[in-house]
C-alpha positions as CSV (number, residue, x, y, z in Angstrom):
1,M,101.5,125.4,92.2
2,T,99.7,125.0,95.5
3,P,95.9,124.6,95.3
4,A,93.9,127.1,97.4
5,P,92.1,125.6,100.4
6,C,88.4,125.1,100.2
7,P,86.3,127.7,102.0
8,A,85.5,126.6,105.6
9,T,81.8,127.0,104.9
10,S,81.6,124.5,102.1
11,P,82.4,120.8,102.4
12,P,85.0,119.4,100.0
13,P,83.7,117.9,96.8
14,K,83.2,114.1,97.0
15,L,84.9,111.6,94.7
16,V,85.2,107.9,94.2
17,I,88.5,106.4,92.9
18,D,88.6,103.0,91.2
19,T,91.1,100.3,91.9
20,Q,93.6,101.1,89.1
21,V,93.9,104.7,90.2
22,V,94.3,103.7,93.8
23,M,97.1,101.4,92.8
24,D,98.7,104.2,90.8
25,W,98.7,106.2,94.1
26,L,99.4,103.6,96.8
27,V,101.5,101.0,94.9
28,F,103.1,102.6,91.9
29,N,103.6,106.1,93.2
30,D,102.6,107.4,89.8
31,A,103.3,111.1,89.2
32,R,100.1,111.4,87.0
33,V,97.9,111.1,90.2
34,Q,100.0,113.5,92.3
35,T,97.7,116.5,92.1
36,L,94.8,114.3,93.0
37,V,96.7,112.8,96.0
38,E,97.7,116.2,97.2
39,A,94.1,117.5,97.0
40,I,92.9,114.5,99.0
41,S,95.7,114.8,101.5
42,R,94.9,118.5,102.1
43,G,91.2,117.8,102.7
44,Q,90.2,119.7,99.5
45,L,88.5,116.5,98.2
46,L,86.6,113.8,100.1
47,W,87.5,110.3,98.9
48,L,84.6,107.9,99.5
49,G,84.9,104.2,99.5
50,Q,83.5,100.9,100.8
51,P,85.1,97.9,102.5
52,A,84.5,95.9,99.3
53,M,86.7,98.4,97.4
54,L,89.6,97.8,99.8
55,D,89.0,94.1,99.7
56,E,89.1,94.2,95.9
57,I,92.5,96.0,95.7
58,L,94.0,93.6,98.3
59,H,92.6,90.6,96.3
60,V,94.1,92.0,93.1
61,L,97.4,92.6,94.7
62,G,97.3,89.2,96.4
63,R,97.0,87.5,93.0
64,G,100.4,88.8,92.1
65,V,99.3,91.8,90.1
66,A,102.2,94.4,90.4
67,A,104.4,91.8,92.1
68,S,107.5,93.4,90.6
69,Y,106.6,96.5,92.6
70,A,106.5,94.4,95.8
71,P,103.3,96.1,97.0
72,N,103.0,96.7,100.7
73,L,99.5,95.6,101.6
74,E,99.7,97.2,105.0
75,Q,100.6,100.5,103.3
76,V,97.5,100.1,101.1
77,R,95.3,99.5,104.2
78,E,96.8,102.5,105.9
79,G,96.2,104.7,102.8
80,F,92.5,103.8,102.9
81,A,92.4,104.3,106.7
82,K,94.0,107.7,106.5
83,H,92.5,109.2,103.4
84,C,89.2,107.4,102.6
85,Q,85.9,107.9,104.2
86,M,84.6,104.4,104.3
87,L,80.8,103.9,103.9
88,D,79.5,100.6,105.2
89,Q,76.1,100.7,103.6
90,V,76.0,99.2,100.1
91,P,74.1,101.5,97.8
92,P,71.4,100.2,95.5
93,R,72.3,99.4,91.9
94,V,71.8,102.3,89.5
95,I,69.5,100.5,87.1
96,R,70.1,102.9,84.1
97,L,73.9,102.9,84.6
98,I,75.1,99.4,84.4
99,C,78.8,98.7,83.8
100,R,80.0,96.0,81.4
101,D,82.4,94.8,84.1
102,P,80.4,93.7,87.2
103,D,83.5,94.2,89.4
104,D,83.3,98.0,88.6
105,Q,79.6,98.4,89.3
106,M,80.3,99.2,93.0
107,F,82.3,102.3,92.1
108,I,79.5,103.6,89.9
109,D,76.7,102.8,92.4
110,L,78.6,104.5,95.2
111,A,79.4,107.6,93.2
112,V,75.8,108.1,92.2
113,E,74.3,107.2,95.6
114,A,76.7,109.4,97.6
115,K,76.3,112.2,95.1
116,A,80.0,112.3,94.4
117,R,81.2,115.0,91.9
118,W,83.7,112.7,90.3
119,L,84.5,109.1,89.7
120,I,88.2,108.9,88.7
121,S,89.0,105.8,86.6
122,R,91.3,104.4,83.9
123,D,88.9,101.5,83.2
124,R,87.4,101.6,79.7
125,A,84.2,100.0,80.9
126,V,83.7,102.7,83.5
127,L,84.8,105.5,81.2
128,A,82.3,104.3,78.6
129,L,79.5,105.4,81.1
130,A,80.8,109.0,81.4
131,K,78.2,110.7,79.2
132,R,75.3,108.9,80.9
133,A,76.7,109.4,84.4
134,R,76.6,113.2,84.0
135,A,72.8,112.8,84.0
136,F,73.2,111.5,87.6
137,G,75.5,114.4,88.5
138,V,78.8,112.4,88.4
139,D,81.6,113.2,86.1
140,I,83.7,110.2,85.2
141,L,87.3,111.3,84.3
142,T,90.7,109.9,83.9
143,P,93.2,111.2,86.4
144,E,95.0,113.1,83.7
145,V,91.8,114.9,82.5
146,W,90.8,115.6,86.1
147,T,94.2,117.1,86.9
148,R,94.3,119.3,83.8
149,Q,90.8,120.6,84.6
150,Y,91.5,121.0,88.3
151,L,94.7,123.0,87.7
152,A,92.8,125.2,85.2
153,S,90.1,125.7,87.9
154,L,92.7,127.1,90.2
155,Q,93.4,129.8,87.7
156,G,89.8,131.0,87.8
157,A,87.8,128.5,85.8
158,D,85.2,126.1,87.2
159,M,86.2,122.8,88.8
160,P,86.5,119.7,86.5
161,T,83.2,118.8,84.9
162,Q,83.6,116.9,81.7
163,Q,85.8,114.4,79.9
164,A,87.9,116.2,77.4
């Protein structure tokens, strides 16, 4: 099924993607993120990031994580360059939305500050903040839940809004 293009008059919804999901896309070529990747590639979604997020994934991969997949670091850099709108300004910390894992705080802060509609994550520490993040206008979803809701939205329902 091919998603309908966004109307020319409205900007695409913004989203932030955490390191694990980016690795699913750019390293593992995981089919579970294919709908998300297609929507970003078509300009139906605006993926927001920061240089620190690219640095983190390169650091993680440089430590040998996913070594059996022989990750191509240049391909990861190119994926960010081609698909991610990089924001240089570091947003302030969201005081009432603190992640147990300090490495993941930047994803939450960016999603809230940039008024992203979604933060796509597999990380339990990030997902634990889903209910509280909705008060800030951000839905934190796994790729699978986001995909299921997104595909349903193409059949007339609203865009993804809540963790199922």
